[in-house]
C-alpha positions as CSV (number, residue, x, y, z in Angstrom):
1,M,98.9,-11.0,93.8
2,F,99.2,-10.4,90.6
3,A,101.3,-13.8,89.8
4,I,99.3,-15.5,92.2
5,A,96.2,-14.5,90.3
6,S,97.5,-15.0,86.9
7,T,98.5,-18.5,88.1
8,T,95.0,-19.4,89.3
9,L,92.4,-17.9,86.9
10,P,93.3,-20.1,84.3
11,V,92.5,-23.2,87.3
12,F,89.2,-21.3,87.1
13,G,88.9,-20.9,83.4
14,L,89.3,-24.2,82.6
15,I,86.9,-25.6,85.4
16,L,84.3,-22.9,84.2
17,C,84.8,-24.2,80.4
18,G,83.6,-27.7,81.6
19,Y,80.8,-26.8,83.8
20,L,79.7,-24.4,81.0
21,F,80.1,-27.0,78.3
22,A,77.7,-29.4,80.8
23,R,75.1,-26.8,81.6
24,N,74.4,-26.1,78.0
25,G,74.4,-29.7,76.8
26,V,77.4,-29.2,74.7
27,L,79.1,-32.3,76.8
28,G,77.1,-34.3,79.1
29,R,78.3,-34.8,82.5
30,Q,78.9,-38.7,81.7
31,F,82.0,-36.9,79.4
32,A,84.0,-36.4,82.6
33,E,84.9,-40.1,83.1
34,P,86.4,-41.2,79.7
35,F,88.7,-37.8,79.9
36,N,89.8,-38.7,83.5
37,R,90.9,-42.2,81.9
38,F,92.9,-40.3,79.4
39,V,94.4,-38.5,81.9
40,Y,95.0,-41.5,84.5
41,F,96.3,-43.9,81.9
42,L,98.4,-41.7,79.7
43,A,99.0,-38.1,80.1
44,F,99.9,-38.0,83.8
45,P,102.1,-40.9,83.7
46,A,103.8,-39.2,80.3
47,L,104.1,-36.3,82.7
48,L,105.8,-37.7,85.3
49,F,107.9,-40.1,83.4
50,V,109.5,-37.5,81.7
51,V,110.4,-35.2,84.8
52,V,112.0,-37.4,87.0
53,A,113.7,-38.8,84.0
54,R,115.2,-35.5,83.7
55,T,115.9,-34.7,87.2
56,P,119.5,-34.9,88.3
57,P,120.5,-37.3,91.0
58,Q,122.1,-34.8,93.2
59,K,119.0,-32.8,93.5
60,I,116.6,-35.9,94.2
61,L,119.1,-36.5,96.9
62,Y,118.7,-32.9,99.1
63,W,117.9,-34.9,102.2
64,P,116.8,-31.6,104.2
65,F,114.4,-31.1,101.7
66,L,113.5,-34.7,101.2
67,F,112.6,-35.5,104.8
68,A,111.1,-31.9,105.6
69,W,108.8,-32.3,102.3
70,T,107.7,-36.0,102.8
71,G,107.3,-35.6,106.6
72,S,104.9,-33.0,106.0
73,L,102.8,-34.9,103.5
74,A,103.0,-38.1,106.2
75,I,102.0,-35.6,109.3
76,T,99.3,-34.0,107.4
77,F,98.1,-37.6,105.9
78,A,98.0,-39.2,109.5
79,I,96.3,-35.3,110.9
80,T,93.3,-35.7,108.1
81,A,93.0,-39.3,109.1
82,V,92.3,-38.8,112.5
83,V,89.9,-35.6,111.7
84,S,88.1,-38.1,109.6
85,A,87.6,-40.8,111.7
86,L,86.6,-38.2,114.6
87,L,84.2,-36.6,112.4
88,F,82.8,-38.4,109.7
89,R,83.1,-42.2,110.6
90,D,82.8,-43.8,107.1
91,R,84.7,-46.0,105.2
92,L,88.3,-46.5,104.9
93,A,88.2,-45.3,100.6
94,R,86.5,-42.6,101.6
95,T,88.7,-41.5,104.7
96,A,91.9,-42.3,102.2
97,V,91.1,-39.6,99.3
98,R,90.2,-37.1,102.1
99,C,94.0,-37.5,103.1
100,M,95.0,-37.3,99.7
101,D,92.7,-34.0,99.2
102,G,94.6,-32.4,102.3
103,T,98.1,-33.1,101.4
104,C,98.5,-33.4,97.3
105,A,99.5,-29.9,96.1
106,S,99.3,-28.5,92.8
107,T,102.7,-28.4,92.8
108,A,103.1,-28.6,88.7
109,F,100.7,-26.7,87.6
110,M,100.7,-23.5,90.0
111,G,103.5,-24.7,92.2
112,V,106.2,-24.3,89.4
113,P,105.3,-21.0,88.0
114,L,104.5,-19.7,91.6
115,A,108.1,-20.2,92.9
116,V,109.5,-19.2,90.4
117,A,107.7,-15.8,90.2
118,A,108.7,-15.6,93.9
119,F,112.2,-17.3,94.0
120,G,113.6,-17.2,91.0
121,K,114.5,-19.7,88.3
122,E,116.1,-22.2,90.8
123,A,113.2,-23.1,92.8
124,A,111.5,-24.8,89.6
125,L,113.7,-27.7,90.2
126,Q,112.0,-28.2,93.7
127,A,108.5,-27.7,92.7
128,I,109.0,-30.5,90.1
129,L,110.4,-32.7,92.3
130,S,108.0,-32.1,94.7
131,T,105.7,-33.7,92.2
132,A,107.4,-36.6,92.2
133,I,107.2,-37.3,95.9
134,V,103.8,-36.2,95.9
135,V,102.9,-39.7,93.8
136,V,104.0,-41.2,97.0
137,T,101.1,-39.9,98.6
138,I,98.9,-41.0,95.8
139,S,100.1,-44.2,95.8
140,V,99.0,-45.0,99.5
141,T,95.8,-43.6,98.8
142,V,95.3,-46.3,96.0
143,M,96.3,-48.6,98.0
144,L,94.2,-47.9,100.8
145,I,91.1,-47.6,98.3
146,E,92.1,-51.4,97.1
147,L,92.8,-52.3,100.8
148,D,88.9,-51.6,101.1
149,Y,87.4,-52.6,97.8
150,K,89.5,-56.2,98.4
151,L,88.0,-56.3,102.2
152,L,84.5,-55.2,101.3
153,S,84.6,-58.0,98.4
154,R,85.9,-60.8,101.1
155,R,82.9,-59.9,103.1
156,H,80.2,-60.2,100.4
157,D,82.6,-63.3,99.1
158,G,80.8,-66.7,100.3
159,G,83.4,-68.9,100.4
160,D,86.6,-66.3,101.1
161,G,84.5,-64.8,103.5
162,A,84.9,-67.1,106.4
163,V,88.8,-66.9,106.5
164,V,89.0,-62.9,106.5
165,G,91.1,-62.3,109.5
166,T,93.7,-65.1,108.6
167,A,97.0,-65.2,107.8
168,A,96.0,-66.7,104.3
169,A,93.2,-64.2,103.9
170,I,95.7,-61.3,104.8
171,T,98.5,-62.2,102.8
172,A,96.0,-62.9,99.8
173,I,95.0,-59.2,100.3
174,V,98.2,-58.0,100.4
175,R,99.5,-60.1,97.0
176,E,96.2,-58.6,95.5
177,I,97.1,-54.9,96.5
178,G,101.2,-55.5,95.4
179,L,99.7,-56.5,91.7
180,S,97.1,-53.6,91.8
181,L,100.1,-51.4,92.3
182,L,102.9,-52.7,90.4
183,K,100.0,-52.2,87.7
184,N,99.2,-48.4,88.4
185,P,100.4,-46.5,85.7
186,L,101.6,-43.4,88.3
187,M,103.8,-46.1,89.8
188,V,105.2,-47.5,86.7
189,A,105.8,-44.0,85.4
190,V,107.9,-42.9,88.3
191,F,109.8,-46.1,88.6
192,A,110.4,-46.4,85.0
193,G,111.4,-42.2,85.2
194,A,113.9,-42.9,88.6
195,V,115.7,-45.7,86.8
196,L,116.8,-43.6,83.8
197,A,117.9,-40.7,86.1
198,F,119.9,-42.8,88.3
199,T,121.2,-45.1,85.4
200,D,122.0,-41.8,83.3
201,V,120.7,-43.2,80.2
202,P,119.8,-41.1,77.4
203,L,116.5,-40.6,76.9
204,P,115.5,-40.8,72.9
205,M,113.9,-37.5,71.6
206,A,111.1,-39.0,70.0
207,I,110.2,-40.5,73.7
208,Q,110.9,-36.8,75.2
209,R,108.5,-35.6,72.6
210,F,106.0,-37.9,72.5
211,C,105.9,-37.7,76.4
212,D,106.1,-33.8,76.5
213,L,102.8,-33.6,74.3
214,V,101.1,-36.0,75.8
215,G,101.9,-34.7,79.2
216,A,100.9,-31.1,78.5
217,A,96.9,-32.3,78.2
218,A,97.2,-33.7,82.0
219,V,96.6,-30.7,83.8
220,P,94.0,-28.8,81.5
221,V,92.1,-32.1,80.2
222,S,91.7,-33.4,84.2
223,L,90.3,-29.7,85.0
224,F,88.2,-29.5,82.2
225,A,86.8,-32.7,83.6
226,M,86.8,-31.3,86.8
227,G,84.5,-28.5,85.7
228,L,82.1,-31.3,83.6
229,F,81.8,-32.9,86.8
230,T,81.2,-30.1,88.9
231,F,77.8,-29.5,86.8
232,G,75.0,-30.7,89.2
233,Q,77.1,-30.6,92.6
234,S,75.6,-28.6,95.5
235,V,78.6,-27.3,97.5
236,Q,76.2,-26.4,100.2
237,Q,75.5,-30.3,101.1
238,N,79.0,-30.5,102.1
239,T,79.6,-27.6,103.8
240,T,81.7,-29.0,106.7
241,E,83.7,-31.4,105.2
242,I,84.4,-29.0,102.5
243,S,85.4,-26.6,105.0
244,V,87.5,-29.0,107.3
245,L,89.8,-30.3,103.9
246,T,90.4,-26.6,103.4
247,V,92.0,-25.6,106.7
248,I,93.9,-28.7,106.8
249,K,95.5,-28.3,103.2
250,L,95.7,-24.2,103.2
251,I,96.8,-24.0,106.9
252,V,97.7,-27.1,108.5
253,H,99.9,-28.7,106.0
254,P,101.9,-25.5,105.5
255,A,102.1,-25.0,109.2
256,V,103.3,-28.8,109.8
257,A,106.0,-28.1,107.1
258,W,106.9,-24.7,108.7
259,F,107.8,-26.6,111.9
260,L,109.9,-29.5,110.3
261,I,111.8,-26.9,108.4
262,I,112.5,-24.6,111.8
263,A,112.9,-27.6,114.2
264,F,114.4,-30.5,112.1
265,F,115.9,-29.7,109.2
266,P,117.0,-26.3,108.2
267,M,117.8,-25.8,104.6
268,D,118.8,-23.2,101.8
269,P,116.7,-20.5,102.2
270,V,115.4,-20.7,98.7
271,W,114.7,-24.3,99.4
272,A,113.0,-23.9,102.7
273,R,110.7,-20.7,101.5
274,T,109.6,-22.7,98.2
275,T,108.8,-25.7,100.4
276,L,106.7,-23.7,102.5
277,L,105.0,-21.9,99.6
278,L,104.1,-25.5,98.1
279,A,102.6,-26.9,101.5
280,A,100.2,-23.5,101.2
281,L,99.1,-24.7,97.6
282,P,95.6,-26.4,97.1
283,P,94.7,-29.6,95.8
284,A,96.3,-30.9,92.5
285,S,93.6,-32.0,89.7
286,T,94.9,-35.3,90.0
287,C,93.0,-36.0,93.4
288,F,89.7,-35.5,91.2
289,V,91.1,-37.9,88.9
290,V,91.9,-40.5,91.4
291,A,88.6,-40.1,93.3
292,Q,86.6,-40.5,90.2
293,R,88.3,-43.4,89.0
294,F,87.5,-45.5,92.0
295,D,84.0,-43.6,92.1
296,T,85.1,-42.7,95.7
297,Y,84.4,-39.0,97.1
298,A,84.5,-37.5,93.7
299,G,82.1,-34.7,94.1
300,E,83.2,-33.3,97.7
301,T,87.0,-33.9,96.2
302,S,85.9,-31.4,93.1
303,A,84.1,-28.9,95.1
304,M,87.1,-28.9,97.8
305,T,89.7,-28.2,95.1
306,L,87.5,-25.7,93.6
307,V,86.6,-23.6,97.1
308,S,90.5,-23.9,98.1
309,T,91.8,-22.6,95.3
310,V,89.3,-19.5,95.4
311,I,91.0,-19.1,98.8
312,S,94.2,-19.9,98.2
313,I,94.5,-16.7,96.5
314,A,94.5,-14.7,99.8
315,T,96.3,-17.3,102.2
316,I,99.1,-17.8,99.6
317,S,99.5,-13.9,99.5
318,I,99.1,-13.6,103.4
319,L,102.2,-16.4,103.4
320,L,104.1,-14.4,100.6
321,I,104.2,-11.0,102.7
322,S,105.1,-12.5,105.9
323,I,107.8,-15.5,104.9
324,D,110.7,-13.6,105.6
325,L,109.6,-13.3,109.2
326,L,108.5,-16.7,109.3
327,L,111.9,-18.1,107.5
328,P,114.6,-15.6,108.7
């Protein structure tokens, strides 16, 4: 419990600082967007690049973990999409962000210290590797948001609107989305890091230090920006959505991961326990960064992140107490 509290309290502290800055007029709520632009276009890419570049290829290719973790993300993403379609029935972009909120765990900021505290230093690499894989989910979310906006744009376009649904229109949309993803800073960072990791090309020390310096700002700045943005938001207005997403992230996601490990992908005990712990974490601050970047579901995302982080103190404690029974 102490390890969980010592990891989550700084999260609350940074969000609270941003909230108090906005409430007392030190920085206006509008400053959340430029802070998030810094994180989205520079800090997070630098962090992801250096993390992936330093990951040993043999660790990247531990297949039971890769299948179990990726499978848990994909299945939970699909479950969230179905629940969103049944309960809320709104635009694809908002559904995509809900799916991201339900799957993208805080594996870097909370996962690393919790995994090390619970299972030892060898669990740190798994937490870092899971962060790189989570970026795939973020990329799928960005792709779906781009698809929604492209379709909406074409529906409002006089000339191209007539050809929506034809092969030419679909090809054009796919091409535009592909170009957007190729220019996405998170995708570029992970791809570049993977190339260095698999080719064993040494990363110059100056670049490593630059990425470490800039990347260290990613989580605290995004949490502070979340606090700025949270000021003036009402959690009570979206109680149903926040509750549903919190249950999916803290209960459904780890349950799916547990089932995949037990039924299909048995693995080393430390890896199995760390995978289950990572799946039980609340959403990463990256979710809010992406949501605000595209001005989609940002208020609900910030509120859900805050609420689920608070609740996770209890749910993760219960998980750690019972984990030996779940994974004998």
